[in-house]
C-alpha atoms as one frame of an Amber mdcrd trajectory, in Angstrom:
protein
 -19.070 -35.793 -29.003 -18.437 -34.903 -32.641 -22.075 -33.818 -33.459 -21.449
 -31.565 -30.310 -18.124 -29.632 -31.385 -18.310 -29.896 -35.281 -19.578 -26.952
 -37.252 -21.701 -28.488 -39.743 -23.816 -30.269 -37.114 -24.141 -27.084 -34.742
 -24.627 -29.432 -31.907 -23.572 -26.818 -29.122 -25.419 -24.445 -30.344 -28.530
 -26.712 -30.432 -28.305 -27.900 -26.904 -27.682 -24.400 -25.511 -30.757 -23.054
 -27.093 -33.014 -25.822 -26.366 -31.519 -26.644 -22.510 -29.125 -24.370 -21.096
 -30.415 -20.860 -22.306 -33.914 -22.056 -20.674 -32.076 -22.770 -17.265 -30.601
 -19.405 -16.909 -33.915 -17.667 -18.445 -35.628 -18.970 -15.956 -32.805 -18.206
 -12.955 -31.638 -15.030 -14.343 -32.946 -12.901 -11.597 -31.504 -15.288  -8.489
 -28.025 -15.468 -10.744 -28.007 -11.578 -10.652 -28.328 -11.370  -7.403 -25.979
 -13.646  -6.513 -23.265 -11.745  -8.708 -24.485  -8.818  -7.310 -23.991 -10.175
  -3.294 -20.676 -11.568  -4.488 -19.341  -8.438  -6.281 -20.167  -6.285  -3.160
 -18.950  -8.704  -0.696 -15.421  -8.733  -2.744 -15.308  -4.930  -2.784 -15.543
  -4.475   1.037 -13.051  -7.485   1.588 -10.659  -5.366  -0.769 -11.453  -2.049
   0.517 -10.713  -3.563   3.964  -7.526  -4.793   2.975  -6.951  -2.041   1.294
  -7.074   0.040   4.719  -4.951  -2.266   6.965  -2.041  -2.494   4.187  -2.668
   1.384   4.176  -2.367   1.528   7.507   0.941  -1.359   7.946   2.599   1.426
   5.588   1.712   4.432   6.970   3.191   2.771  10.532   6.400   1.998   8.862
   7.199   4.968   7.234   6.285   6.736  10.511   8.521   4.485  12.607  11.278
   4.802  10.275  11.333   8.614   9.958  10.889   8.807  13.979  14.345   6.751
  13.784  15.937   8.526  11.240  15.205  12.180  13.508  16.148  10.482  16.930
  19.566   9.195  15.209  19.911  12.693  13.782  19.322  14.174  17.091  21.663
  11.954  18.621  24.206  12.433  16.344  24.050  16.095  16.427  23.797  16.415
  20.474  27.042  14.237  20.752  25.067  11.469  22.300  25.339   8.735  19.749
  27.555   5.466  20.725  30.574   5.246  19.647  30.923   1.888  17.080  27.344
   2.244  15.902  27.375   3.845  11.836  24.714   5.495  10.768  22.893   4.760
   7.488  22.239   7.846   6.084  24.319  10.652   4.098  25.265  13.460   6.346
  25.584  16.961   5.322  29.283  18.374   5.256  28.658  21.148   7.501  31.668
  24.204   8.744  31.582  23.940  12.560  32.327  27.547  12.563  28.984  28.577
  10.647  26.369  26.458  12.069  25.212  26.237  16.197  23.035  23.950  17.576
  20.424  25.232  19.887  18.121  23.332  21.828  14.168  23.781  22.471  11.762
  21.940  23.346  13.713  18.520  22.363  13.780  20.095  18.575  17.594  20.557
  17.310  17.607  23.204  14.649  20.808  24.890  13.036  20.958  29.085  13.516
  22.173  31.153  11.555  25.293  32.575  11.762  25.895  36.175  12.293  27.284
  36.800   8.891  24.204  35.535   7.209
């Protein structure tokens, strides 16, 4: 063991150059091919996983935006249930300057006559 690790003897270098290096050279093509296959498989799996995560994230964001829009529409149309608090900041708007008009299920403020 001392012969392998001690720098005066260079035993590890001798073992590598006379035994290990020959095995690597003999099987170099097979080793390179196996590494390339593993790399391609890892890239494919990572790409699929990223696609799945991106899909879940997009779905979650879309659901959150839809829920937020529904809550705003309910609040603006006066159909919200009492006791259910909204968890977003509401803009303070003077009721005399904004009329709410519904068209095709969308609620949008209209400008007052003075604007």
